[in-house]
Each structure stands twice: as C-alpha cells, then as structure tokens.
N, C-alpha and C positions, 0 to 999 in steps of 0.2 A: 566375132569377126570371121568372115569367110577365109578359110585357109589359102584359097587361091591368091589373094592379094598379099598375104603374109609371105608366101613363097616368092611372088614376083618382086616384092620390095627387098626381101632378104637377098635374093640373087642379084638384084641391081647393085646392092652394096654401097650406096651413097649416104645412107642415113647414119649419122652419129647420134649420140644422145640428144644433143642440142637441136640438130636438124629434125630429128623425129618429133620433138616437142613443137617446133615451128610449123611443121607440116600438119600436124593434128590441129594446131590452133587455127590455121587458115582453112583447112578443108573438112575438119571434123572426124574423118576416118580415112583409112588407107585406100579403100575402094575409090572414093571420090577423088582422093589425091592422085591416084594412079592415072585416072582418066583426065584430070584437070590440070596437072602440073605443066608448066611451060618453062622455057629457058630463062625468062625473066624471074620466075619463082626461084630457080636455081641460083641466080645471081644474088637473090636475097638470102640464100643459104651460104653466102661467102664463097661462091665459085666465080672464077674468072669467066670471061666470055668464051674462051677456048675450052675450059673445063666443062662449062655448061653444054656447049655444043657436042663435045665428045660424050658426055653423059647421056644426052638425049639419043645419040646414035646407038649407044650400048643398049638403052632401054628398048629401042625399036627392034632390036635383034633378039630380045629375050623371049624364049619359048616356054610356056607353061608345061607343054608336053615333055620337052627335054628335061626340065627341072624334075618333074615327077618320075621320069624314067631313071634319072641319076639317083634320086632319093630311094627308089625301089631297088636299084642295083646294089647300092652301098648301104641300104637299110639306114637311111638318114632321117632324123626327125629335126624339125626347126621349132625352136622355142621363141615365143614372142614375149617381150617384156611386160605386156599388160595382161598376160594369161596367168592363171593360178599356178601352173606347173613350171613356170620359169624358175631357174635355180635361185633359191632364197638368198645366198650370200651375195650374188651379183646384184640383186634388187637394191641392196643397201649401198652400192657404190654411188659416188657422186655423179658418175657418168656411165650409168648402166647401159651396155650395148643393147640396141633394140632387138637384135636377133642373135641366136646362138644355134649353130649347126652341131648336131650330136650323132655320133655312131655309137651303138652300144647302149648301156643302161646307166643313167645318171644316178649316183647315190644321193642321199639326203644332204650331205655335207654338214651335218650337225656337229661332227668332230673331224675336221680335216686340216691338213698342214701341207704347205708347198715346200718342196726340197729342190733347191737350185744351186748351180755352181758352174765351174769352168768345164769346157770341153777337154782341156789339156790337164786333166787331173793328175796329181801326184799319188804315190802309194799311200801317203798319209791321208790325203783327201779321200781316196777310195775306201780306206779302212774306216774313216770317220763316217762316211756315207752308209756303208754296210751296217755299221754298229747302230747309228741313229735310226735308220730306216727300219731295221729289224725290231728294235725296241719300240718304236712308234706303232709298227704293225701289230705287235703283241698287245698293244693298248687300244686296238681297234680304230686307229686313225685311218681315214682315207688319205692316200698319198697322191698329191698333185705335182706334176712336173711337166717339162716341155718336150720330151721325147728326143732331145738333142743327144749327141754323143757325150761321153764323159759322165759327170755327176748325174745328169737327168736319167740317162740309161741305167746307171747303177741303182738309182732310187726306184725306178719302175721294176727292174729285175728282182731286187731284194724284196720289194713289196709282194710280188707274185710268188716268190719262194716261200713267203710267210703267210700266204693265203689272205693277204689284205687286198682291199679294193684300191685300184690306182687309176688315175685319170690323166690323160695326156692332152695338153693344149698345143695346137699347131699354129705355125705362122703361114699356113697354106690352107687350102680347102680340105675338109675331112676326107675327101676322096683321093687326095694326093698325099701319101705318106712321105714326110720329109724329116730326116734324110731317108732315102730309099733303103739304105742298109739296115734300117730299123723296122722294116716291114714285118719281119717275123715277130719282133717284140710287140708291134702294134696289134698283130693278130692275136698274140697271147693275152694282151690286155682285154681285147674284146671277148675272147673265149673264157675269161675269168671274171665275167660280170662287171668289168670296168667300162670306161668310155673314152672316146676320142672326141675332142671339142675344138671348135674354131668359130671365130666371128666372120671369117672370110667366105665369100661365095664359092659354091662348088666349081671346081676347075681352076681355082687360084693357085698359082705356083708360089713356093716360098721365095721371099725377097728380103733383103736386109731391112727395108723400111717397114716391113710387116711385124718385126719382132717386138718393138716397144708396145704395140697394141696387144700382141699375144702375151707379153709379160704382165700387162695390166690384168688380163683375165686370170693368169696363174695366181697372182696375188689376191685377186678378187674372189676366187673360189674357196679361199681358206681363212681360217681364224688367225693363222700365223704362217710366217715364212721362215724357213731355216736355210741359211746361206752357208755353203761349204766350199770354200776356195773360189776366188774370182779376182780379176783385176779391178782396179778402181773405177774404170770406165766400161766394165763388162755388162753383158745382159743381165747377169745375176744381180748386179748392183742396181740396175734399172728396176728389176722386179722388187728389190728391197725398198727402193725409193717410192714406188707405187704403193707398196704396203704401208709405209710410214704415212704417206699423204692420205691414205684411207683409214687411218687409225687402227690398222691391224698390227698385231705383234710381229716383231722381227727378232730372230735369234741368229747368232753367228758363232761358228766354230773358229777359234783363233788360229791363225796360220803362223808358221815359223817367221821370226823377225828377219831372217836372211833371204826370204822368198818374196822379193819386191814385186815380181810379176803377179803374185797371188795375194797381195796385201790388202785387197778390198775389204775383207772381213774385219781385219784389224782396224781399218779406217772407220767402218761402221760402228765398231765398239767404241773407238776413241771419241767419235762425235756424239755418242750417246743415242744413236739411232737403232742400235741392236743390243740385245742382252747376250753377254758372253755365256756360252754353254759348253760344258765338256762331258755331260752325260744327260740321258733322257730325263732324269729327275728334275733338272733345271727347267725343262719345258713343262713337265707335268705340274710342277709347283705353280707355274704361271696360270695354268688352267684349273688350279685347285683340285688336282687329281692325285690320287695315291698311286705309288709305283706298285705294279704287280710283278716286278722282276727283282729278284734278290741281287742287287748290285754290290759286288764285293768292295769293301772299304779298305783302301791301302794307304799306309803312311810311308811313302817312299823316302828313302834316304837321298842325300844329295847325289851320291854315286849312282844310285839306281835311276834317278830322274835323268841324269846325264846319259846313261846307257840307253834309256828309253827314247830320248830325243834323237840319238843317232839312228836307232832302229826305225823311228817314225819317218825318217827321210827316205826310207826304202830298205829292202832286205839287205842285211849285212852279215858277213861271216864273223866268227869270233876274232880272227886275226884283224879284220877291218875295224872292229869295235876297239880292239886294243890300240891300234894305230891312231884312231880318231880321238879316243879318250886319254891316251897316254897312260892308261892303267896297266900294270903287269898282268900277264896271262892268268895266273892263278886267281887274282882278284876278279877279273872279268868272268872267268869260268864260274866262280862262286856266285856272282851277281846273276848271271844268266840262269844258273840252276834254280836259284830262289824265285826269280821272275817266272820261270817256266812252271815250277811247282804251284805258284799262285795263279797260274793260267792267264797271265798277262801277255806272254809271248809264246811263240811256238817255232819249232825248227823244221824247215823244209828245204831239201836239196842243199844242206850245209849252210843255209842262211836263216837268220833269225828275223821274224816279222811279228808285228803286233797281232794279237788275237782279235 
C-alpha cells in the first residue's frame, strides 16, 4: 500500500474498524477509496447527511504536504492495521483501529501491563502505584498508561526511574501533549526509548469524548490492566471494562471501605471482573512468572494492621495514630518501632508513612 493514502486516510480520521472493512469491501484498497468515495458512501457508513457533508469538507482541505511536514517535525510514524509492523496486541482486538500514530519507539508488548487510576489520588494510592510499578518494572514489564495527572503520571515516572519502557496513550494527537503540564514527562518518555501513541489525527486537541477511545487503546496494548483507585464511573473503570470485554486480565488494588469516591476498584472485585492484588506476586502468578524480588512475608497482628490502616490514609504523627487507634502512647511507639525495623514504614518530618 502506498504510504500516501495511509497518511491521508489516517489524517481524515473517519475510519473505525467497521468502516475500514466496509470501505475495503467496496473499493478494494485505500487509494481507490480516496478518489472514489462520495457523500452517499459515507451515509452507508452510518453518517448523517450533515456529518457526511462536513466530513467531505474536511477531506477537501487535507494536505499531504502538511501531514508529512508535521510527521517530520514531531518524528511521527503511522502504523496501518494491515501492515506487519502494526502493534500485535492491538491486532487481536475485536475493533482494532485502522491507524495508530506513534512518536518514539514502539516496544514489542510481549510483556506489558497498563496501570490506570484516578487523577485525585490519595497517599495510599500513590504508594500503591509506586510499589507496583517499581516491582513490575523490575520484572521487565512495559508500563502503559494515559499520561494524565495522578496515577498515570506516577506510573510513567516510576517506570522511568526504574529504567523500564513506558508508553503513553493520548486522547489528543501525538503532536499535542495533554495535559501540557506533562510535556516534560512526555519528553522523558521519548528520551528513554518509550513511545507516545494515539489514534487521533495530528492537530487533534484533547476532548472528553476522546477518552473512551483512548482508554480502549490503553487496555488493548497490554496483556493485563492494573487499576489503582478510581470512582465507579471513572475513566479507569472504562479502561477496565474495555479490558474485560477483550478478554484481557484485570487486577485491582482494594481501596479503603470509607473512601466512597474511590470505590471503583472494590466494585470491580465484588463483581468478579478484577482480581484482588496487594503485591506484585499476585500478578506474576497470573502470568505464570516467578518473582525476582524478595518480598518480605509479614504476619501482622490486629494492632499492627490497624496502625498500618491509619498510616495508609496519609502521613500520620505518633500522636495522631494514638488518637485514631485509641492505643496508649507506649503501645503505639512499640508497634511503630517494630514496623520501622521490618521496613514496612518510615518516618519523615515527624510523620509515619508506608515504605
């Protein structure tokens, strides 16, 4: 296939998986389709009259020279679903997107996992994300996420800190980093042999209706999806839902029962759509992999678990832990000393936090 017509169709952005099949069935290839398609053909692709007219207007303004200039400027490659180098995990989706825009270097995705969650992460969520991402990185997993603030950003950052390959999937064109505050993080991903991926044409700005499609790609690039905190109707849950429907594994870190705003993970576990995980070994077992990390085994007492639950809500001073557990100071001090010696917690600025 002539790359020219791949570029033109990709930038037009109207082809879904079903529309792509319909176009090829009628015209045979993208070159003939580009020159022969009419508004009535678009109507056959389930477009309204107004949508078809608008789409044809957009088509008439597409410039191959401008596409090539942007691709060169941002070092973009477009992958076509019928080509051999198209990402293998996406090929197995029921609705594989016809085109993928990529900046950077795509990994093989033979061992990859998506990590998603809320933008409004808690200290507990951040600690969980740091721990799981670091452990997965040490087992050579490619870390896929959405470059959003919160859990996504932490996952990308910790992957980079641990020299893992990480891939960011955008709800905008790959030439428009969203959110812009993560531009530096995006640059670091590219500099560390990672990639930035999107199904949206160059120049597309992020919009709420783009994110379900972006979440589908996040789930599709991985063998499994790990959800760390998120509301029941959040984007993280949409990603998990896409993974479930594509028969990909879903893992969830349980959230505190008093955190209703972030109870989506518990809901996934309760419905049997996700496997509860509290350490990386639970994920490795699923993929029949052996842990390369010596994970300390602790048999916490009731009092120790209660103290850890309080600390997991956020950094706490010794006095605050006493007040919340109603344990006497000497008892709390003794518990904290033991947990600290076991390297389960650490003290910073007179506050205890999870390691």
